[in-house]
TORKOL-4160 file (C-alpha; in steps of 0.2 Angstrom, whole numbers, padded with zeros to 4 digits, m for minus):
123
<pt num="1" X="0129" Y="m0097" Z="0046"/>
<pt num="2" X="0135" Y="m0098" Z="0064"/>
<pt num="3" X="0146" Y="m0114" Z="0066"/>
<pt num="4" X="0161" Y="m0107" Z="0070"/>
<pt num="5" X="0167" Y="m0095" Z="0083"/>
<pt num="6" X="0156" Y="m0079" Z="0081"/>
<pt num="7" X="0171" Y="m0067" Z="0073"/>
<pt num="8" X="0174" Y="m0083" Z="0061"/>
<pt num="9" X="0158" Y="m0086" Z="0054"/>
<pt num="10" X="0152" Y="m0082" Z="0036"/>
<pt num="11" X="0140" Y="m0069" Z="0041"/>
<pt num="12" X="0153" Y="m0060" Z="0052"/>
<pt num="13" X="0166" Y="m0061" Z="0037"/>
<pt num="14" X="0153" Y="m0054" Z="0025"/>
<pt num="15" X="0148" Y="m0040" Z="0037"/>
<pt num="16" X="0166" Y="m0036" Z="0041"/>
<pt num="17" X="0171" Y="m0037" Z="0023"/>
<pt num="18" X="0158" Y="m0027" Z="0013"/>
<pt num="19" X="0154" Y="m0016" Z="0028"/>
<pt num="20" X="0171" Y="m0011" Z="0031"/>
<pt num="21" X="0173" Y="m0007" Z="0011"/>
<pt num="22" X="0156" Y="0002" Z="0009"/>
<pt num="23" X="0162" Y="0013" Z="0025"/>
<pt num="24" X="0180" Y="0015" Z="0020"/>
<pt num="25" X="0174" Y="0021" Z="0001"/>
<pt num="26" X="0160" Y="0034" Z="0009"/>
<pt num="27" X="0174" Y="0042" Z="0022"/>
<pt num="28" X="0185" Y="0043" Z="0008"/>
<pt num="29" X="0173" Y="0053" Z="m0004"/>
<pt num="30" X="0166" Y="0066" Z="0009"/>
<pt num="31" X="0177" Y="0080" Z="0006"/>
<pt num="32" X="0172" Y="0098" Z="0015"/>
<pt num="33" X="0168" Y="0105" Z="m0002"/>
<pt num="34" X="0156" Y="0090" Z="m0007"/>
<pt num="35" X="0150" Y="0083" Z="0010"/>
<pt num="36" X="0135" Y="0075" Z="0001"/>
<pt num="37" X="0134" Y="0065" Z="m0015"/>
<pt num="38" X="0123" Y="0051" Z="m0022"/>
<pt num="39" X="0136" Y="0038" Z="m0023"/>
<pt num="40" X="0137" Y="0040" Z="m0003"/>
<pt num="41" X="0119" Y="0039" Z="0000"/>
<pt num="42" X="0120" Y="0022" Z="m0012"/>
<pt num="43" X="0133" Y="0017" Z="m0002"/>
<pt num="44" X="0123" Y="0020" Z="0016"/>
<pt num="45" X="0108" Y="0011" Z="0007"/>
<pt num="46" X="0119" Y="m0004" Z="0003"/>
<pt num="47" X="0126" Y="m0005" Z="0021"/>
<pt num="48" X="0108" Y="m0005" Z="0028"/>
<pt num="49" X="0102" Y="m0018" Z="0015"/>
<pt num="50" X="0116" Y="m0027" Z="0021"/>
<pt num="51" X="0113" Y="m0029" Z="0040"/>
<pt num="52" X="0095" Y="m0032" Z="0035"/>
<pt num="53" X="0100" Y="m0046" Z="0023"/>
<pt num="54" X="0112" Y="m0054" Z="0037"/>
<pt num="55" X="0097" Y="m0053" Z="0049"/>
<pt num="56" X="0086" Y="m0060" Z="0035"/>
<pt num="57" X="0098" Y="m0073" Z="0034"/>
<pt num="58" X="0100" Y="m0077" Z="0052"/>
<pt num="59" X="0082" Y="m0080" Z="0054"/>
<pt num="60" X="0082" Y="m0093" Z="0040"/>
<pt num="61" X="0097" Y="m0101" Z="0048"/>
<pt num="62" X="0086" Y="m0102" Z="0065"/>
<pt num="63" X="0071" Y="m0109" Z="0056"/>
<pt num="64" X="0084" Y="m0122" Z="0046"/>
<pt num="65" X="0090" Y="m0128" Z="0063"/>
<pt num="66" X="0074" Y="m0131" Z="0071"/>
<pt num="67" X="0067" Y="m0140" Z="0054"/>
<pt num="68" X="0084" Y="m0151" Z="0054"/>
<pt num="69" X="0086" Y="m0155" Z="0073"/>
<pt num="70" X="0076" Y="m0170" Z="0080"/>
<pt num="71" X="0063" Y="m0164" Z="0090"/>
<pt num="72" X="0069" Y="m0169" Z="0107"/>
<pt num="73" X="0060" Y="m0167" Z="0122"/>
<pt num="74" X="0068" Y="m0162" Z="0139"/>
<pt num="75" X="0057" Y="m0164" Z="0155"/>
<pt num="76" X="0054" Y="m0146" Z="0163"/>
<pt num="77" X="0056" Y="m0137" Z="0145"/>
<pt num="78" X="0040" Y="m0132" Z="0136"/>
<pt num="79" X="0048" Y="m0133" Z="0120"/>
<pt num="80" X="0058" Y="m0145" Z="0110"/>
<pt num="81" X="0077" Y="m0144" Z="0113"/>
<pt num="82" X="0078" Y="m0137" Z="0096"/>
<pt num="83" X="0068" Y="m0120" Z="0101"/>
<pt num="84" X="0082" Y="m0115" Z="0112"/>
<pt num="85" X="0098" Y="m0116" Z="0102"/>
<pt num="86" X="0105" Y="m0099" Z="0099"/>
<pt num="87" X="0117" Y="m0097" Z="0084"/>
<pt num="88" X="0133" Y="m0088" Z="0091"/>
<pt num="89" X="0132" Y="m0071" Z="0079"/>
<pt num="90" X="0115" Y="m0067" Z="0088"/>
<pt num="91" X="0126" Y="m0055" Z="0099"/>
<pt num="92" X="0138" Y="m0048" Z="0087"/>
<pt num="93" X="0130" Y="m0044" Z="0070"/>
<pt num="94" X="0120" Y="m0029" Z="0072"/>
<pt num="95" X="0101" Y="m0031" Z="0071"/>
<pt num="96" X="0086" Y="m0026" Z="0059"/>
<pt num="97" X="0083" Y="m0011" Z="0071"/>
<pt num="98" X="0102" Y="m0004" Z="0065"/>
<pt num="99" X="0098" Y="m0008" Z="0046"/>
<pt num="100" X="0081" Y="0001" Z="0047"/>
<pt num="101" X="0093" Y="0017" Z="0055"/>
<pt num="102" X="0104" Y="0015" Z="0042"/>
<pt num="103" X="0090" Y="0014" Z="0028"/>
<pt num="104" X="0083" Y="0031" Z="0037"/>
<pt num="105" X="0100" Y="0039" Z="0036"/>
<pt num="106" X="0103" Y="0036" Z="0018"/>
<pt num="107" X="0086" Y="0043" Z="0014"/>
<pt num="108" X="0090" Y="0058" Z="0023"/>
<pt num="109" X="0107" Y="0060" Z="0016"/>
<pt num="110" X="0099" Y="0057" Z="m0003"/>
<pt num="111" X="0087" Y="0073" Z="0001"/>
<pt num="112" X="0103" Y="0081" Z="0007"/>
<pt num="113" X="0110" Y="0078" Z="m0009"/>
<pt num="114" X="0097" Y="0084" Z="m0018"/>
<pt num="115" X="0095" Y="0102" Z="m0008"/>
<pt num="116" X="0114" Y="0104" Z="m0011"/>
<pt num="117" X="0111" Y="0102" Z="m0030"/>
<pt num="118" X="0096" Y="0114" Z="m0030"/>
<pt num="119" X="0106" Y="0127" Z="m0019"/>
<pt num="120" X="0121" Y="0127" Z="m0033"/>
<pt num="121" X="0108" Y="0130" Z="m0046"/>
<pt num="122" X="0100" Y="0145" Z="m0034"/>
<pt num="123" X="0118" Y="0154" Z="m0032"/>
């Protein structure tokens, strides 16, 4: 997950590739005539799930590091040394909070699509 430079890691590459593609498709699809579409709501939801999935994978990587690194004890530290290991993508990838915010925005966006469709039927 984070054995190389933070911007060359697998997690950052996945986030950059998939996230950029989803955002690009979303921006291409938004027009003044139809700002809300179900496809864009799905893309926002996918972006939120991507961020949550990468955060979950990072937590699994932490568990793997703690399980695989022998429990070396250092005088003056309360926990084994593996407890203090930080993965290099910890500060560069968005956290679970951003993923939850994207999911909320996707739900609001989808409601906007539904309201837009209802308004078209009324007029």
